[in-house]
MARRO-489940 format. One record per residue (C-alpha): x negated, z negated, y. Coordinates in pm, whole numbers, plus 50000, padded with zeros to 5 digits. Layout:
BEGIN
XZY
...
! end
This chain:
BEGIN
865704970265901
868844954965753
871424937865965
871204899765944
874444892866130
877774877066006
880834854366094
884434861765994
885474867965644
886714841365489
888124821465768
890894796165737
894184794465924
897914801265904
899494811966222
903174817166185
903814781466283
903084757366559
899464746566538
898744710266616
895064717566570
893644752366624
890864768466424
887904789366526
887414823466374
885374815866068
888304794765983
890944818966081
891224839065767
893214814965566
896084807165746
897664837665863
899424841865530
902914829565580
904974847165321
902494847965038
900554816765118
900784782365268
899034768665571
895494754865556
894024723465693
894384724366062
897714740666104
901224727866066
902354743065744
905824756965716
906954785365494
907814817665670
911514811665680
913714783265576
913504771065219
916614760465028
918434729165133
916614697765032
917894669564819
916684633964807
914484624464508
917034599564383
919874624864394
918084649064160
916344623763933
917584621963573
918634588263440
915584586863215
912674597463432
910854616363159
908994639563396
907404612063603
906364593963286
904904625563133
902884632663447
901604597063463
900594599463098
898184628363166
894694612863149
893224610363500
896554617663675
898274593863919
901754598764061
901604587664424
905204593364525
908164616664496
909084636964805
912334653464913
912504687964759
914434720764782
917654721064583
916914725764214
913384711864243
911534678964236
908434673664448
905594649564365
902424639264544
899734634964278
896014629064248
893834639463955
890394625263886
887694651963875
883964649363807
881784656164109
879594677563883
881314695063593
877934700963432
877294663363427
880734646663425
879284611963396
877634613563736
880504602963958
884074614064023
886664618264297
890434621164315
891744655864396
894994656964586
897834677964440
901384686964532
903764695164248
907004714164294
908854710963963
911584735163857
911644732163477
909034728363207
910494760163056
909684780563370
906294795963458
903784775363656
902024788963966
898654774164061
898404777564439
895384771064658
895084776465031
891354770165004
891474739465228
893374706565236
897024697765179
897544675065478
899884698365665
901484717065376
905214711965342
905864695864999
908744720564960
906654751465030
906904779064769
904314806864765
905634842164722
904724844564350
906534811564289
909664825964446
909364858764256
909074842463912
911364813264002
908714789563877
907054756163922
904114752764161
901054730364163
899214731764498
895584721064484
893484706664763
890034722164755
887144698864672
885424683664980
888524689465196
891074663965313
891024633165092
889474652064798
885944643964904
883384625564693
881714595364853
878834597464911
878974634664981
876514655664782
876884689664948
875044707164666
878134701764448
880344722164679
880154756964529
882514782664382
881744773964020
882394736664066
885704744464242
886654768163960
885884739763721
888394717963908
891134743863856
890184749363491
890254712463409
893554707063590
895224736163411
894094723363071
895524689163152
898894701363280
899444727263006
900414697762788
903494694463011
903974730263135
903584752662831
905084784762974
902944811863137
900634802763425
899974824363733
897404817264006
897574827264371
896154821164717
895544838665047
892374846265242
889894818865144
892474806564894
892744841664753
888994842664716
889064809264532
891724824064301
889404852664206
886394829664164
888334807663924
889284838263716
885674849863703
884474817363546
887614809463345
889344843163290
891814831163027
893264800863207
896184820463353
898174851363260
897674868163597
896574862963957
897694874364302
895084873364582
896264880464936
893954892265218
890834882165025
887544897165154
884774907064915
881514902465104
878904914764858
876044919965104
875774893365370
873074913265549
875354942265634
878414939465858
878754976165947
882054978965756
883684954065993
882164971366296
883555004966181
886964990166107
887274974966456
886285008266615
889215025466439
892045000366395
895075004566618
895255028866906
892455036767155
894315021567450
894674988267271
891014987467171
889974996167526
892134968167666
890454942967436
887004955667534
887874952567904
888974916267854
885794908167661
883644922267941
885574902968203
885324870268010
881564873567976
881054889768314
882924884668641
885324858268503
882794838768295
882124809268524
885834805668597
886874805768230
884044782668118
885014758968399
888604757868281
887504750467926
885134723168049
887874706368251
890304708167960
887764691867724
886984664367976
890674657168022
891194654167647
888004634867581
886694663167363
883074674267327
881234705767217
878064689767082
878034709366756
878344743666917
876464732467225
878524737667539
881734752167678
879794783367781
878584788567424
882144783967296
883384809367549
880794835167439
881454829367070
885224832367106
884914863167327
882624880167073
885174874266798
888244882567007
888964916166833
888934899166493
891324872166608
893614897466768
893944921466477
894304893866220
897214877866402
898894903466623
901244932666585
900084965166740
903534976066856
904444942767014
901164927467130
898894954967259
901004957767573
900594920367637
896804920967668
896064910168026
894074931268268
890584918968360
891914911568709
894844890468584
895504856568744
893274829068606
896114810068441
897444841168269
894044852868143
892984818568018
896344811067852
896334844267664
892694840567558
893174804767442
896314814667253
894584842367060
891254824966990
892394788566961
889634775967191
890254738767128
889354744666762
885694747166862
885624711066981
883774685966763
886964667166681
888484697966517
885294711666362
884454680166167
887404681465920
886534717165822
882764714265795
883104721565423
884514755965501
881564765465721
879214751465460
880734774665200
880484804365435
876864796565505
875794790965143
877774815264923
880794832765073
879064850065362
880294855865713
880474883365973
878574887066298
879864916366495
877724941966673
878754943167039
876884970967221
879634971467485
878564936067582
874884944667627
873294923467898
876134898167894
875154877567587
873074846367641
872794830867294
871134851267017
872324841966668
875404824266800
877654838866530
875594824266245
877134796066040
874454771766149
876304771166483
879204752766315
877384729966069
875514698466178
871744701366136
871754671465903
873454693165637
871114718565474
872244754765457
870564778365211
872344810865142
872704822664781
872804860864798
873694866164430
876974846664428
879344873064571
877804903664395
878374885264067
882084880964150
882394917364253
880794929663929
883154908363722
886234922563897
885074958563848
883774954463491
885984927963336
888784917563575
892264919363429
895814910163532
894884909763902
896874919164212
895094923064547
897314926364855
895944935965199
897404943665540
896614977665688
895474963366024
893714932465885
889914931965934
889534914365596
890234947465425
887064962065575
885344948065265
888094945665002
888014938764633
888084970864432
888874977264070
886464995863842
886205012463503
886264979063327
889314965663515
892504962663313
895984959163458
894374952863798
895834967264120
895034969064493
897924973664736
898024979465112
900944967365326
901494993065605
901334981965970
900584946165861
897954920865973
896494891165784
900034880665690
900184905165404
902664899965122
904254918264832
907474918665032
905764939365305
904514966365068
906085000765061
909125000964825
907375017564530
904324994964553
906524964264598
908454972864282
905254978364084
903614946264205
906744925964140
907104940763791
903484932663706
903864896763823
907064891363624
905484907463320
902514883763335
904834854263383
907014866063095
910184866063304
912544895863307
915134888163571
914944881163945
914914844564054
918194826264067
917554813764422
! end
């Protein structure tokens, strides 16, 4: 009988920064991408490293504000404001009116939030999506491809996230093809202003969205870079993730994680659940969606290895795993820091319901087999996406959506770069090229977690990936800054 489990791949979350709001695992996959990608919805977004000195909008604005006027003249586009920007750039907050249903554009619309980082209309344009909302993204953030080609960047808030949500909300219009239609329509509109080559990019869930857009509109851009993007073609089978977690890292590190899991769901369970309950009461938080602090504890403990290997460095962090007998404060603080326990509270789940909806209807998710926890688990099916989505929202999984994407990549995909980290569980089910792929490449960054980037590739692979990206963007020289 086939496995019917699942609950990781494509999570959202960027970790290299302070997190005002944490995210549970099925949201963790998006954010860990600091150098190649920006932060998603519930994390404070800052680029991995300081960006160039900023200048005030007025200081860099030409006497005749042609750019602002040209943007405002794009049908459906509104310029909200100009933000401070890195030196040599201008930064604009924009919204663009999109149809709720691209198949029937007359049946309602919504305004999609955008962030434009303008270098020059003669430079390439990079379409960047983190797969979530733009609330916490630094207006001066430049994705790695933007830095490599020294280009402009348009960051897109995904439909149904942040302020880009139709009212009333028809959940049936949140699917990969409608989102790809948003990107396609936006690119067509802005190509009237930015006529140089276009590149698309994103990480984790944003990387997946980048590939989905190319599948439905393959000629919109000259090339695409997808970081840490899982390719879950069979939602009934999670054995690839189980195998990966049995082999990643060294045996001592894996054993230490197993020992902590058993303690959390065994001798230390009541103590840890009590701490979480008291924290929630003190903050006025509830766990109505997931059900209880004990259910949250079990869910987070089940997914602990995924959280750990996505975020942590084997050399630095394996030695910091606490012993099962560690003091209560030390054990709880470490566990909360790795799994972001507060993210399972209703207050933090609600803004990212759309992500769980996508996981539960098309993208697929991972439920891990845990034979080492036999006899300790109280809630069958806890890792299913229904755990995260209110019962009032229907979930019906579409098993053909991801196989269709996979076939396109292998048979027709061209000008594609896939970048994975060696220790990242998302590479357990990676995108692969096939006989029909053209100028498409898969690279592995050694000793790297979910924060994979071209910069972290081995020197030869880094040179090849960089050359391909510059070739697609039609730029020959390294960036000026």
